[in-house]
C-alpha positions in Angstrom: 19.1 22.5 -19.8 20.4 24.7 -22.7 17.5 26.8 -24.3 19.1 29.2 -26.1 16.3 31.6 -26.6 15.6 35.5 -24.9 13.3 36.6 -22.2 10.5 38.1 -24.7 10.2 34.8 -26.6 9.9 33.1 -23.1 7.1 35.5 -21.9 5.1 34.7 -24.9 5.6 30.9 -25.0 4.4 30.8 -21.3 1.2 33.5 -22.2 3.1 35.5 -19.2 4.1 39.0 -18.9 7.4 40.9 -18.6 7.4 42.9 -15.6 11.0 43.6 -15.6 14.2 42.9 -17.8 14.7 43.3 -21.3 12.5 41.1 -24.0 16.1 40.7 -26.1 18.3 39.3 -23.2 19.1 35.9 -23.2 17.1 32.9 -21.3 18.8 30.0 -21.0 18.1 27.7 -17.9 16.2 27.9 -14.7 16.1 26.0 -11.0 13.2 25.3 -9.4 14.8 24.0 -6.1 16.2 27.0 -3.9 18.4 24.9 -2.5 20.4 24.5 -6.0 20.6 28.2 -6.5 23.8 29.8 -7.5 24.8 33.2 -8.2 23.0 34.5 -11.3 20.3 31.8 -11.4 17.1 32.4 -12.7 14.2 31.0 -10.3 11.4 29.4 -11.0 8.9 28.9 -8.3 6.3 26.1 -8.3 3.7 25.4 -6.3 3.2 21.3 -5.1 0.8 19.6 -3.0 2.9 20.2 0.5 4.9 23.6 -0.8 4.7 26.7 -2.5 8.0 28.1 -3.6 6.7 31.6 -4.0 7.1 31.6 0.3 10.9 32.0 -0.1 10.9 34.3 -2.9 12.8 36.9 -0.5 15.6 34.2 0.2 16.2 33.9 -3.0 17.0 37.9 -3.8 20.5 38.1 -2.7 21.5 35.5 -5.7 19.1 35.7 -8.5 19.2 37.7 -11.7 15.5 36.6 -12.3 12.2 34.8 -11.4 8.9 33.4 -13.1 6.4 34.1 -10.7 2.6 34.3 -10.2 0.9 37.2 -11.0 -0.5 38.0 -7.0 3.1 36.8 -5.7 4.7 39.3 -8.4 2.5 41.9 -6.7 2.9 41.1 -3.5 7.1 41.7 -3.2 8.7 44.7 -1.7 11.6 44.1 -3.8 12.1 42.4 -7.4 15.1 41.1 -9.4 16.7 42.2 -12.4 14.0 40.3 -14.7 10.5 38.9 -13.7 8.1 37.2 -16.0 4.3 36.6 -14.3 2.0 34.2 -15.1 -1.0 32.8 -13.5 0.1 29.2 -12.9 3.9 28.7 -13.2 3.0 25.0 -13.5 1.1 25.5 -16.7 3.9 27.9 -17.6 6.6 25.4 -17.0 4.1 23.1 -19.2 3.3 25.4 -22.1 7.3 26.2 -22.3 7.6 22.3 -22.7 5.3 22.3 -25.5 7.1 25.0 -27.3 10.5 23.7 -27.0 9.3 20.1 -28.0 8.1 21.4 -31.4 11.5 22.7 -31.9 12.6 18.9 -32.6 11.4 17.0 -35.7 12.5 14.0 -34.0 10.9 10.6 -32.9 9.7 11.3 -29.7 7.7 8.1 -27.7 5.8 8.1 -25.0 5.1 5.5 -23.0 1.9 5.0 -20.6 0.7 1.6 -18.9 0.3 0.1 -15.5 2.9 -1.7 -15.7 6.4 -1.9 -17.5 6.8 1.6 -18.2 10.2 2.0 -17.3 11.5 -1.4 -18.2 10.3 -0.6 -22.0 11.7 2.9 -21.9 15.0 1.8 -21.1 14.8 -0.8 -23.3 13.6 1.5 -26.4 16.6 4.2 -25.0 18.8 1.4 -25.5 17.8 0.6 -29.1 17.6 4.4 -30.4 21.1 4.9 -28.5 22.7 2.8 -31.2 21.7 5.1 -33.8 22.3 8.4 -32.3 21.6 10.4 -28.9 18.4 9.9 -27.2 16.6 11.9 -24.4 14.7 10.6 -21.7 13.0 10.9 -18.2 15.2 10.3 -15.6 14.4 8.4 -12.6 10.8 9.3 -11.7 10.4 12.2 -13.6 7.6 11.3 -15.2 4.6 13.4 -13.9 3.0 16.7 -14.6 6.1 18.4 -12.8 9.0 15.9 -13.9 7.9 15.5 -17.7 8.0 18.6 -18.6 11.4 19.1 -17.1 12.6 16.2 -18.5 11.4 17.8 -22.4 13.4 20.6 -21.9 16.6 18.7 -21.7 16.2 18.1 -25.2 18.9 19.5 -27.4 20.1 19.8 -31.0 22.8 16.6 -29.7 19.3 14.5 -29.7 17.8 12.4 -32.6 15.2 10.5 -30.4 13.3 11.2 -27.7 11.8 8.6 -25.2 9.5 9.5 -22.2 7.5 7.5 -19.9 4.1 9.3 -18.8 2.9 8.5 -15.1 -0.6 8.7 -14.1 -2.7 8.3 -10.5 -5.9 10.4 -11.4 -8.0 10.4 -14.4 -6.6 13.5 -17.1 -3.2 12.6 -16.2 -2.3 11.5 -19.3 -4.0 13.4 -21.4 -2.5 17.0 -19.5 1.2 15.6 -19.7 0.2 13.8 -23.4 -0.4 17.4 -24.9 2.7 18.7 -23.7 4.9 16.1 -25.2 2.7 15.3 -28.5 4.6 11.7 -29.3 5.1 10.4 -32.6 4.3 7.2 -30.8 2.5 6.0 -28.2 2.8 3.2 -26.2 0.5 1.6 -24.0 2.0 -1.8 -22.2 -1.3 -2.9 -20.2 -4.1 -1.7 -18.0 -3.7 -3.1 -14.6 -5.0 -2.5 -11.2 -2.4 0.0 -10.4 -3.4 3.3 -7.7 -6.9 2.1 -7.7 -7.1 4.3 -4.4 -7.4 7.2 -6.8 -8.8 6.1 -9.8 -11.8 4.0 -8.3 -12.1 1.4 -10.8 -10.4 -0.5 -13.9 -12.6 1.5 -16.3 -11.2 4.8 -15.3 -7.9 3.6 -15.5 -8.5 2.2 -19.1 -9.9 5.6 -19.7 -6.6 7.4 -18.6 -4.0 5.6 -20.2 -5.5 5.8 -23.6 -5.6 9.5 -23.3 -2.4 9.2 -24.8 -4.6 8.2 -28.5 -5.7 11.5 -28.5 -2.5 13.2 -27.5 -0.5 12.0 -30.8 1.5 14.6 -33.5 -0.3 14.4 -36.9 0.5 11.2 -38.6 1.6 9.4 -35.0 1.1 5.5 -34.1 0.0 4.0 -31.2 1.7 0.8 -29.8 -0.5 -1.4 -27.7 -0.4 -4.5 -26.1 -3.1 -6.8 -28.1 -3.6 -9.6 -25.4 -4.6 -7.5 -23.2 -8.5 -7.3 -22.5 -9.1 -3.8 -22.3 -6.6 -2.5 -24.7 -8.3 -5.0 -27.2 -11.2 -2.8 -27.6 -9.0 0.0 -29.1 -8.6 -2.6 -32.4 -11.6 -0.7 -34.3 -10.3 2.7 -33.4 -9.6 4.7 -36.6 -6.1 5.8 -35.8 -2.6 4.6 -36.9 -1.5 1.4 -34.7 1.4 -1.0 -34.2 0.0 -3.9 -32.0 2.5 -6.4 -29.9 1.9 -9.5 -28.1 1.5 -13.5 -27.8 -1.9 -13.5 -30.1 -1.2 -14.6 -33.7 -3.0 -11.6 -34.8 -0.4 -9.3 -33.1 2.0 -7.0 -35.4 5.1 -7.6 -33.8 4.6 -11.3 -32.0 6.2 -13.0 -29.1 6.6 -16.6 -30.2 6.7 -19.0 -27.6 9.6 -20.3 -26.3 12.3 -20.1 -23.2 14.6 -17.4 -25.3 13.1 -14.1 -27.0 12.0 -14.5 -30.7 9.7 -11.6 -32.1 8.0 -12.6 -35.9 7.6 -9.2 -37.8 6.6 -8.8 -41.3 7.1 -12.2 -41.9 10.5 -12.4 -40.4 11.7 -14.1 -37.6 14.4 -12.1 -35.3 16.1 -14.1 -32.3 17.1 -11.8 -29.4 19.3 -12.8 -26.8 17.5 -10.4 -23.9 19.4 -9.7 -20.8 17.5 -10.3 -17.9 14.9 -12.6 -20.0 11.5 -13.3 -18.4 8.0 -13.6 -20.2 6.8 -10.5 -18.7 10.0 -8.5 -20.2 9.3 -10.7 -23.4 6.5 -8.3 -24.0 7.7 -5.3 -22.8 10.9 -5.7 -25.2 8.2 -6.3 -28.4 6.3 -3.0 -27.4 10.2 -1.5 -27.5 10.5 -3.0 -31.2 7.5 -1.9 -32.2 7.6 1.5 -31.1 11.8 1.2 -33.0 10.1 0.0 -36.3 7.5 3.3 -36.3 10.8 5.5 -36.3 12.3 3.7 -39.3 14.7 1.4 -37.4 15.3 -2.1 -38.7 15.2 -5.5 -37.1 18.7 -5.9 -36.9 19.2 -2.9 -35.4 16.6 -3.5 -32.4 17.8 -6.5 -32.3 21.1 -5.2 -31.2 19.7 -2.4 -28.9 17.7 -4.7 -26.9 20.6 -7.2 -26.5 22.4 -4.1 -24.7 19.8 -3.1 -22.5 20.5 -2.7 -18.6 17.2 -3.2 -16.7 16.5 0.1 -14.2 17.7 -0.2 -10.6 15.5 -2.4 -8.4 12.6 -3.0 -11.3 13.6 -7.2 -11.2 17.3 -6.6 -10.8 19.1 -9.7 -10.8 21.8 -9.6 -7.8 24.1 -12.6 -6.6 25.6 -13.5 -3.6 27.4 -16.5 -3.7 25.1 -18.8 -4.5 22.1 -16.9 -3.8 20.0 -15.1 -6.7 18.0 -11.7 -5.9 15.5 -10.5 -7.6 15.1 -7.2 -6.4 12.0 -5.9 -7.6 11.0 -3.0 -4.8 10.4 0.1 -7.1 6.8 -0.7 -6.7 4.0 -3.6 -6.4 0.5 -3.9 -7.5 -1.4 -7.2 -8.1 -0.5 -7.5 -11.6 3.2 -7.1 -11.8 3.4 -8.7 -8.2 1.8 -11.9 -10.2 4.5 -11.7 -13.1 7.3 -11.7 -10.5 6.4 -14.5 -8.7 5.8 -16.5 -12.2 9.5 -16.0 -12.8 10.8 -16.6 -10.1 9.2 -19.8 -10.2 11.1 -20.5 -13.3 14.0 -20.2 -11.2 16.4 -22.8 -9.4 15.0 -23.7 -5.7 14.6 -23.7 -3.0 12.5 -20.2 -3.4 12.2 -17.6 -0.8 9.6 -14.9 -1.2 10.2 -11.4 0.8 6.8 -9.3 -0.1 5.8 -6.2 1.4 2.6 -4.1 0.9 0.8 -3.3 -2.6 -0.1 0.1 -2.0 -2.8 2.3 -3.0 -5.1 -0.1 -3.9 -8.2 1.5 -2.2 -10.9 -0.5 -0.9 -10.1 -3.6 -3.1 -6.6 -3.7 -1.1 -8.1 -6.9 1.1 -9.3 -9.1 -1.9 -5.8 -8.3 -3.6 -4.0 -9.1 -0.9 -6.1 -12.5 -0.1 -5.4 -13.5 -3.7 -1.8 -13.2 -3.4 -1.8 -15.2 -0.3 -3.9 -18.3 -1.7 -1.7 -18.1 -4.5 1.6 -17.8 -2.4 0.7 -21.3 -0.5 1.0 -23.4 -3.8 4.3 -22.2 -5.2 6.2 -24.7 -3.4 8.6 -22.3 -1.5 10.9 -23.0 1.1 9.8 -19.9 3.4 7.4 -17.0 2.7 7.9 -13.3 4.3 5.4 -11.4 4.7 5.4 -7.3 5.8 2.9 -5.1 6.2 -0.1 -4.1 8.0 -1.8 -4.8 4.3 -0.2 -8.1 3.9 -2.5 -9.4 6.9 -5.1 -10.7 5.0 -2.5 -11.8 2.6 -1.3 -14.2 5.8 -4.4 -15.3 6.4 -5.6 -16.3 2.8 -1.9 -18.4 2.6 -2.2 -20.5 6.0 -6.1 -21.1 5.2 -4.8 -22.3 1.9 -2.3 -24.8 3.3 1.0 -22.3 3.8 3.0 -23.8 6.6 6.2 -21.8 5.9 5.0 -18.1 6.6 7.0 -15.5 8.8 4.7 -12.0 9.1 5.5 -9.1 10.4 3.9 -5.8 10.6 7.4 -4.0 9.5 10.4 -5.6 7.3 12.1 -5.4 10.6 10.2 -8.4 12.1 12.1 -10.6 10.4 14.9 -8.3 8.3 17.5 -10.2 10.1 16.6 -13.5 9.6 16.2 -12.7 5.8 19.3 -11.2 5.4 21.0 -14.4 6.8 19.4 -16.4 4.4 20.5 -14.7 2.0 24.3 -14.6 2.8 24.1 -18.5 3.5 24.1 -18.3 -0.7 21.7 -20.9 -1.5 19.2 -20.8 -3.5 16.5 -17.8 -5.5 15.1 -14.7 -3.2 12.2 -12.7 -5.1 12.4 -8.8 -3.0 9.1 -7.2 -3.9 7.1 -4.3 -2.3 5.5 -1.0 -3.3 8.1 1.6 -2.8 7.5 3.3 0.4 8.3 -0.5 2.2 12.1 0.4 1.3 12.8 -3.1 0.7 15.7 -2.5 -0.7 17.0 -2.5 2.8 17.1 -6.5 2.6 20.4 -6.3 0.7 21.7 -3.0 1.4 25.3 -3.6 2.4 25.2 -7.0 1.8 
């Protein structure tokens, strides 16, 4: 982060009050974690669901040069550092600074949301943009109300493009951070049953994800999945749009076949996509459509997609002797689980499924897990391993549907050793998938 501004501008950008310090004092960066403070740093105090950094302000005094803090917290301190900016809400101030900083850059900036495929599409598009110049993007899972503004503040003069993932678990989340990013292009990958525990129903998911359409910069374009039965409702909306999908009416069309071929504007481009799969074809088409809105050619897009490297634990392909492990342990919901199983069924056997709970489905959890179990019974798998309390309905449904090769435990430890031995034997294809909290990466750690 190198903001290259001054303290007075900071105070104005965040609608705050400069309580102490010179208006002209340089301001370049800040730290939000007290554990990472060094001498001379500026500390930005944030309040989260389970912490309030204002509680630690006195401990920061020996090393900090300045604070940005809540008004009431500033008033309660017996001692202040040399520079202090006070605001009503430090998270809103962070978002305001990010919005101010984003306006300094007249570059193509893409924001991506959707129930599945956000990170993969982001990495694909980052690979495409990187062929033409420096590209800023969020690292890891910095895609929420805190992470997105921190990511935007990393924009610098070396960047010709930006691509940022937007996450949401409640209605209004996309609008909140989308208005900070003000993208020139927004992508909605799909609408599926994720975070239902918080959203409540599919209609609310649709309404939340499509908030992105109202956050576009002037003249911006919305890219969305023409095949998606929810997103197809956007076809009649009056904004600039570019669609992708397998439907003949999609602007960027995925043609049938084992290799990725994209049809756009009457021409067909064959792409040797690494880590290919039907679901990744659509992610690639989404990235291609966004790149088109930024003025890139299909030749540029082909080169970028062919250099794509997947994010860790998202359909990551690992080899152990003759065994192939598809590690997809970053997240799981019914839609992504179905796609991963479909992909695995195309691989050489014998097939092994090692699956854990799909979290945050709320009252819909048992039903979705039962559907999963019934489908697993007909995969012809050599063995199916299930773990987690929410997987119990899947176990029952699988057995009721005729599944005979199922191993179940309430936690991963119940069959972890057996699973690792099968992989070390070096034979077959293994799908390892569960929600993040299940920590299914343990299955392959150290092998």
